[in-house]
C-alpha positions as CSV (number, residue, x, y, z in Angstrom):
1,M,0.0,0.0,0.0
2,T,1.4,3.3,-1.1
3,K,1.9,5.8,1.8
4,A,0.3,9.2,1.2
5,K,2.7,12.0,0.9
6,S,2.5,14.6,3.6
7,A,2.0,18.2,2.7
8,P,5.2,20.3,2.7
9,K,5.8,22.3,5.8
10,A,5.4,26.0,5.5
11,D,8.6,28.1,5.8
12,P,8.0,30.1,9.1
13,V,10.1,33.0,7.9
14,A,8.1,33.2,4.6
15,V,4.8,33.0,6.5
16,A,5.9,35.8,8.9
17,Q,6.9,38.0,5.9
18,A,3.6,37.3,4.2
19,L,1.7,38.2,7.4
20,G,3.8,41.4,7.6
21,R,2.7,42.4,4.1
22,A,-0.9,41.6,4.8
23,T,-0.9,43.6,8.0
24,A,0.7,46.5,6.3
25,E,-1.8,46.5,3.5
26,L,-4.7,46.2,6.0
27,G,-3.3,49.1,7.9
28,V,-3.3,51.3,4.8
29,L,-6.8,50.3,4.0
30,W,-8.1,51.0,7.5
31,R,-6.5,54.5,7.6
32,R,-7.9,55.3,4.2
33,L,-11.4,54.2,5.4
34,E,-11.0,56.5,8.4
35,F,-10.0,59.5,6.3
36,S,-12.9,58.8,3.9
37,G,-15.4,58.8,6.8
38,A,-16.2,55.2,5.9
39,A,-14.6,53.2,8.8
40,P,-17.3,51.4,10.8
41,A,-17.1,52.5,14.5
42,D,-17.8,49.0,15.7
43,V,-15.0,47.2,13.8
44,D,-11.6,46.7,15.5
45,L,-8.6,46.7,13.2
46,E,-7.1,43.8,15.2
47,H,-10.1,41.7,14.2
48,A,-10.7,43.0,10.7
49,I,-9.9,39.7,9.0
50,T,-13.3,38.3,9.7
51,G,-16.4,37.7,7.7
52,D,-18.5,40.0,10.0
53,A,-15.9,42.8,9.7
54,A,-15.9,42.4,5.9
55,V,-19.7,42.8,5.8
56,A,-19.6,45.9,8.1
57,V,-16.9,47.6,6.1
58,S,-18.7,46.7,2.8
59,N,-21.9,48.3,4.1
60,A,-20.0,51.5,5.1
61,L,-18.3,51.7,1.7
62,A,-21.6,51.2,-0.1
63,E,-23.2,54.0,1.9
64,R,-20.5,56.3,0.6
65,G,-21.3,55.3,-3.0
66,L,-18.1,53.3,-3.4
67,P,-18.3,50.2,-5.6
68,F,-18.8,47.7,-2.7
69,T,-22.0,46.1,-1.7
70,P,-22.7,43.5,1.1
71,G,-21.4,40.2,-0.1
72,A,-19.4,41.8,-2.9
73,P,-16.9,39.5,-4.6
74,Q,-14.0,41.6,-3.1
75,W,-15.0,40.9,0.4
76,D,-16.0,37.3,-0.3
77,E,-12.5,36.9,-1.6
78,L,-11.0,38.5,1.5
79,A,-12.9,36.1,3.8
80,S,-11.8,33.1,1.9
81,L,-8.1,34.3,1.8
82,A,-7.7,34.9,5.5
83,D,-5.4,31.8,5.8
84,D,-3.4,32.9,2.8
85,P,-1.5,36.1,3.8
86,D,0.0,36.8,0.4
87,A,-3.2,36.5,-1.5
88,F,-5.0,38.5,1.2
89,A,-2.5,41.3,0.9
90,R,-3.0,41.4,-2.9
91,A,-6.8,41.5,-2.4
92,V,-6.5,44.4,0.1
93,R,-4.2,46.2,-2.3
94,R,-6.9,46.0,-5.0
95,L,-9.4,47.5,-2.6
96,N,-6.8,50.3,-1.7
97,D,-6.4,51.0,-5.4
98,Q,-10.2,51.4,-5.8
99,I,-10.4,53.8,-2.8
100,E,-7.5,55.8,-4.2
101,M,-9.5,56.4,-7.4
102,S,-12.7,57.4,-5.6
103,P,-12.9,60.9,-4.1
104,Q,-15.6,61.1,-1.4
105,P,-15.9,64.8,-0.3
106,S,-19.0,64.1,1.8
107,G,-17.0,61.8,4.0
108,E,-13.5,63.3,3.7
109,W,-14.1,66.9,4.8
110,T,-14.7,66.2,8.5
111,P,-11.6,63.9,9.1
112,V,-9.3,66.2,7.1
113,I,-10.5,69.4,8.9
114,D,-10.3,67.6,12.2
115,V,-6.6,67.1,11.7
116,L,-5.6,70.2,9.7
117,G,-8.2,72.8,10.7
118,E,-10.1,74.9,8.2
119,A,-7.4,77.5,7.6
120,M,-4.7,74.9,6.8
121,T,-7.0,72.8,4.8
122,A,-8.0,75.8,2.7
123,Q,-4.3,76.7,2.1
124,L,-3.4,73.2,1.0
125,I,-6.3,72.9,-1.5
126,G,-6.1,76.4,-2.9
127,S,-9.4,77.7,-1.4
128,S,-10.6,80.0,1.3
129,A,-11.6,79.0,4.9
130,S,-15.1,80.4,4.3
131,S,-15.5,78.3,1.2
132,V,-14.2,75.2,3.0
133,R,-16.7,75.8,5.7
134,R,-19.5,75.9,3.2
135,Y,-18.3,72.8,1.3
136,A,-17.9,70.8,4.5
137,S,-21.3,71.8,5.8
138,G,-23.0,70.9,2.5
139,A,-24.2,74.5,2.0
140,R,-22.4,74.4,-1.3
141,A,-21.5,71.5,-3.5
142,T,-17.8,70.7,-3.6
143,P,-16.4,71.5,-7.1
144,Q,-14.6,68.6,-8.8
145,S,-11.2,70.3,-8.7
146,I,-11.5,70.9,-4.9
147,A,-12.9,67.3,-4.3
148,E,-9.9,65.9,-6.1
149,R,-7.4,67.9,-4.0
150,L,-9.3,67.1,-0.8
151,H,-9.1,63.4,-1.7
152,F,-5.4,63.8,-2.3
153,L,-5.0,65.3,1.1
154,A,-7.1,62.5,2.7
155,L,-4.8,59.9,1.2
156,V,-1.6,61.7,2.3
157,L,-3.0,62.1,5.8
158,A,-3.9,58.4,5.9
159,D,-0.3,57.6,5.1
160,L,1.0,60.1,7.7
161,A,-1.3,58.6,10.3
162,G,0.8,55.5,10.3
163,S,3.8,57.4,11.6
164,Y,2.6,60.7,13.2
165,N,0.1,62.0,15.7
166,E,-2.1,64.9,14.6
167,F,0.4,67.6,15.7
168,G,3.1,65.7,13.7
169,M,0.9,65.5,10.6
170,R,0.3,69.2,10.6
171,R,4.0,70.0,11.1
172,W,4.9,67.5,8.3
173,F,3.4,69.9,5.7
174,T,5.3,72.9,6.9
175,R,8.9,71.6,7.4
176,P,11.5,71.6,4.6
177,R,12.1,68.1,3.2
178,S,15.4,67.1,1.5
179,A,13.5,64.8,-0.8
180,L,11.6,67.8,-2.1
181,G,14.8,69.8,-2.7
182,G,14.5,71.6,0.6
183,R,10.9,72.7,-0.1
184,R,8.0,72.2,2.3
185,P,5.1,69.9,1.1
186,A,2.8,72.9,1.6
187,D,4.9,74.8,-1.0
188,L,4.0,72.3,-3.6
189,L,0.3,72.2,-2.8
190,G,-2.5,74.8,-2.9
191,A,-4.0,75.2,-6.4
192,F,-2.2,72.0,-7.5
193,D,-2.9,69.2,-10.0
194,P,-3.3,66.0,-7.9
195,D,-1.9,64.0,-10.9
196,G,1.0,66.4,-11.4
197,A,4.7,65.7,-10.7
198,E,5.0,67.9,-7.7
199,A,1.9,66.4,-6.0
200,S,3.2,62.9,-6.8
201,S,6.5,63.7,-5.1
202,V,4.6,64.8,-2.0
203,A,2.4,61.6,-2.0
204,E,5.4,59.4,-2.6
205,L,7.3,61.0,0.4
206,A,4.3,60.4,2.7
207,A,3.9,56.8,1.5
208,T,7.5,55.9,2.2
209,L,7.3,56.8,5.9
210,P,7.8,53.9,8.3
211,G,4.8,53.1,10.4
212,L,6.5,53.6,13.8
213,G,3.6,55.1,15.6
214,S,3.0,58.6,16.9
215,T,5.8,61.1,17.2
């Protein structure tokens, strides 16, 4: 009788590295949800890799008009990949990419202003504090150009939140950066093109920060 072959043992180092990648991608997703106003209050990041959390997050995203509905294939895939960290990280990366392409001013005004304040938010998106106040309250519709800059700021803040507290995030925009040729991130923003080279350099700088907690 032929003896059945046992499954090869997983390399613990490779598993640990895969878990690290999955955790990092999940952290990015969660911070982006928070800065889009779509993070469910009753979901704990530590327990986000669960079916119940997937449904809760999916509901919150659908309420914001994002292309996710309860039981959507993206979340079904996440639930089925919880034991495959590499595949899970790739699936979360796809969700992150979709959020990156989906400005949500109705959800982004409050978390951005909560961190930056009205005056700094207005400066960084090339508007006035009074206009920002009206856009945020819903008294005036947010113009597309402003919505795109606001979304850019929300994504940058989501990246900064992995390394800084709120004071540190505000200061980050006003300090000269060698990677920007000695200029401040704020110097490159204002009435900027979110797809332009200068904005990209700011976004890339924020995305390369190590997630070491608040400073």
